[in-house]
C-alpha positions in Angstrom: -56.2 -54.6 108.6 -60.0 -54.7 109.0 -61.9 -54.7 112.2 -65.6 -55.2 112.6 -68.3 -55.4 115.2 -70.8 -58.1 116.2 -73.6 -58.8 113.7 -76.5 -56.6 114.9 -79.5 -55.0 113.1 -77.5 -51.7 113.2 -74.4 -53.4 111.7 -75.6 -56.4 109.7 -73.1 -58.7 108.1 -75.4 -59.2 105.1 -74.6 -62.4 103.2 -72.0 -63.4 105.9 -68.3 -63.0 106.6 -67.6 -66.5 105.4 -68.4 -65.3 101.8 -66.1 -62.3 102.1 -62.9 -64.2 102.8 -62.7 -62.8 106.4 -63.0 -64.4 109.8 -66.7 -65.4 110.6 -66.4 -63.8 114.0 -66.1 -60.2 115.1 -62.5 -58.7 115.2 -62.4 -55.9 117.7 -59.5 -53.4 118.2 -59.0 -54.8 121.6 -58.5 -58.3 120.2 -56.3 -56.8 117.5 -53.9 -55.2 120.1 -53.4 -58.7 121.6 -52.6 -60.1 118.2 -50.2 -57.3 117.4 -48.2 -58.0 120.5 -48.0 -61.6 119.6 -46.9 -60.9 116.0 -44.5 -58.1 117.0 -46.4 -55.3 115.1 -46.4 -51.7 116.5 -48.8 -49.9 114.4 -51.7 -50.8 112.2 -53.7 -49.0 109.5 -57.4 -49.8 110.0 -59.6 -50.1 106.9 -63.4 -50.5 107.5 -64.5 -53.8 105.7 -66.8 -53.5 102.7 -69.7 -54.9 104.8 -69.6 -51.6 106.8 -70.2 -49.6 103.6 -68.8 -46.1 104.1 -69.0 -46.2 107.9 -65.7 -45.2 109.5 -66.8 -44.8 113.1 -65.6 -48.1 114.5 -62.1 -47.6 113.2 -62.0 -43.9 114.2 -63.0 -44.8 117.8 -60.1 -47.3 118.0 -57.7 -44.7 116.7 -58.9 -42.1 119.1 -58.5 -44.5 122.0 -55.0 -45.6 120.8 -53.6 -42.9 118.6 -50.0 -44.3 118.9 -51.1 -47.6 117.5 -53.8 -46.9 114.9 -54.7 -44.7 112.0 -57.6 -45.1 109.6 -57.8 -45.3 105.8 -61.5 -44.2 105.5 -64.2 -45.3 103.1 -66.2 -43.0 100.9 -68.8 -43.6 98.3 -67.7 -41.6 95.3 -71.1 -41.4 93.6 -73.3 -40.4 96.6 -74.6 -36.9 97.1 -72.4 -34.8 99.4 -69.3 -36.9 98.7 -67.1 -33.8 98.2 -68.1 -32.3 101.5 -67.5 -35.7 103.2 -64.0 -35.9 101.8 -63.2 -32.4 103.2 -64.5 -33.5 106.6 -62.4 -36.6 106.5 -59.3 -34.5 105.8 -60.0 -32.5 109.1 -60.3 -35.7 111.1 -56.9 -36.0 112.9 -56.9 -39.8 113.0 -57.7 -40.2 109.3 -54.6 -41.0 107.3 -56.2 -41.2 103.9 -58.8 -42.9 101.8 -59.2 -46.4 100.7 -61.1 -47.2 97.5 -61.9 -50.5 95.8 -62.7 -51.2 92.2 -62.7 -54.9 92.0 -66.4 -55.9 92.4 -69.3 -55.7 90.0 -70.8 -52.8 91.9 -67.6 -50.7 92.2 -65.5 -51.8 89.2 -67.0 -49.4 86.8 -66.7 -46.3 89.0 -63.0 -45.7 88.3 -63.6 -44.8 84.7 -67.3 -44.2 84.2 -67.1 -40.6 85.3 -68.2 -41.1 89.0 -64.7 -40.6 90.3 -63.7 -37.7 88.0 -64.3 -35.1 90.8 -62.3 -37.1 93.4 -58.8 -37.3 92.0 -58.2 -33.5 91.7 -59.9 -32.9 95.1 -57.8 -35.5 96.8 -54.8 -34.0 95.2 -55.7 -30.5 96.3 -56.4 -31.7 99.9 -53.2 -33.8 99.9 -55.1 -36.9 100.9 -53.2 -40.2 100.2 -55.3 -42.8 98.5 -55.0 -46.5 98.6 -56.9 -48.4 95.9 -57.5 -51.9 94.8 -58.2 -52.1 91.1 -56.4 -55.2 89.8 -58.2 -55.1 86.4 -57.7 -51.4 85.9 -53.9 -50.8 86.5 -53.5 -48.9 83.3 -56.3 -46.5 84.4 -54.5 -46.0 87.7 -51.4 -45.0 85.7 -53.3 -42.6 83.7 -54.7 -41.0 86.9 -51.2 -40.8 88.3 -50.0 -39.0 85.2 -52.8 -36.5 85.3 -52.4 -35.7 89.0 -48.6 -35.8 89.7 -49.1 -34.5 93.3 -51.6 -37.1 94.3 -50.2 -40.0 96.4 -51.6 -43.3 95.1 -50.9 -46.6 96.9 -51.8 -49.8 94.9 -53.2 -52.5 97.3 -52.1 -56.1 97.4 -49.4 -55.7 94.6 -52.2 -55.1 92.1 -53.0 -58.9 92.2 -56.4 -60.2 91.6 -57.7 -63.3 93.4 -56.7 -65.6 90.7 -53.1 -64.2 90.7 -51.8 -67.3 92.4 -48.5 -69.2 92.4 -46.9 -69.1 88.9 -49.2 -66.3 87.8 -47.7 -64.0 90.4 -44.9 -63.3 87.9 -47.4 -62.1 85.3 -49.1 -60.0 88.0 -45.7 -58.5 88.9 -45.1 -57.6 85.3 -48.5 -55.8 85.0 -47.8 -53.8 88.2 -44.2 -52.8 87.2 -45.7 -50.9 84.3 -46.7 -48.3 87.0 -43.3 -48.0 88.6 -42.4 -45.1 86.2 -44.9 -42.9 88.0 -43.2 -41.4 91.1 -46.4 -40.8 92.9 -47.4 -44.4 92.8 -46.3 -46.7 95.6 -47.4 -50.4 96.3 -48.5 -52.4 99.2 -46.8 -55.7 99.1 -49.7 -56.9 101.3 -51.6 -60.1 101.8 -48.6 -62.0 100.1 -49.5 -65.4 101.6 -52.9 -65.2 100.1 -51.4 -65.7 96.6 -49.5 -68.9 97.3 -50.9 -72.4 97.6 -47.7 -73.6 99.3 -47.0 -73.5 103.0 -44.9 -71.0 104.9 -42.6 -69.3 103.9 -44.4 -69.3 100.5 -41.1 -69.4 98.5 -42.8 -69.8 95.1 -43.9 -66.1 95.2 -40.7 -64.7 96.6 -39.3 -63.9 93.2 -42.3 -61.8 92.1 -42.2 -59.8 95.4 -38.5 -59.2 94.9 -39.1 -57.9 91.4 -41.7 -55.5 92.7 -39.4 -54.2 95.4 -36.5 -53.9 92.9 -38.8 -52.1 90.4 -40.5 -49.6 92.7 -37.6 -49.3 95.2 -37.9 -50.2 98.8 -39.1 -46.7 99.9 -42.2 -47.2 97.7 -43.1 -50.7 98.9 -45.1 -51.2 102.1 -45.6 -54.5 103.9 -49.1 -55.4 105.2 -50.7 -58.5 106.5 -54.3 -58.2 105.6 -54.7 -60.5 108.7 -58.3 -61.5 108.4 -57.8 -62.9 104.9 -54.6 -64.8 105.6 -54.9 -68.6 104.7 -55.3 -71.0 107.7 -51.8 -72.2 107.2 -50.4 -68.8 108.0 -50.2 -67.0 111.3 -50.1 -63.3 111.8 -46.5 -63.6 113.1 -45.5 -65.6 109.9 -46.8 -62.9 107.6 -44.3 -60.7 109.3 -41.4 -63.1 109.4 -42.0 -64.1 105.8 -40.5 -60.6 105.0 -38.2 -60.1 108.0 -36.5 -63.5 108.0 -37.3 -65.4 104.7 -37.5 -63.0 101.8 -33.8 -62.0 102.0 -34.2 -58.3 101.7 -31.1 -56.2 102.6 -31.5 -54.7 106.1 -31.6 -51.1 104.7 -34.4 -52.1 102.3 -36.3 -54.0 104.9 -36.4 -51.0 107.3 -38.4 -49.1 104.7 -40.6 -52.0 103.6 -41.9 -53.0 107.0 -42.7 -49.6 108.4 -40.5 -46.5 107.6 -41.9 -46.1 104.1 -45.6 -46.1 104.9 -45.0 -43.8 107.9 -43.4 -41.2 105.6 -46.0 -41.6 102.8 -48.9 -41.0 105.3 -47.0 -38.4 107.4 -47.6 -40.5 110.5 -45.0 -39.1 112.8 
């Protein structure tokens, strides 16, 4: 989940949250704790939103205050001077669980295969830093990275789906993603699932695609997530949970891994 502060000269929202598919109001970690209690969620991985650039301070402050509830997947600009040193510093931060990268916008899409990230993959592998990445148009590139760096933990965001992977197109999206299941160091976040259905809760028209992904990767490599601030207005935070725990029909043993145990092990969150 993302949290962000009020719109100030020090932290401007730029073109506006309403154009970034997030809530048009600040979402603080204090508010998030209340929402978590209502939804029955014990722990959250915090990801700074893109409007904060590579600033991780807001999320880290929340994790330091509530280390039993929060960890941070930090942002880093791969093509900036000093990025290698910054990654090493992030590894030393006790509340930093890993790195989150995005390659789905015009400004960052080319970075995954234009040479800017070449230094990063072996360094993250050496430092044993888990990497979450959203690259829906570059899934074969993700597979090639995984093959070159077999000890690098890679976690594909949002099932590898693009914004247009909606409704019946989710089956195609699942097929593209399943080509990566052969790489044992790739896991998948079955996150933001309600965002890919135009139906109402429990979004049954995409259950088949999600089940294929869980079957293909195995429950131990599939991690539930809400992406709360992007959920459609027809879906509550609690419903993003119960879609999996009550409606999807996963066996209890698989569900235990998908809704928590798997990601805790992958990120070494004791």
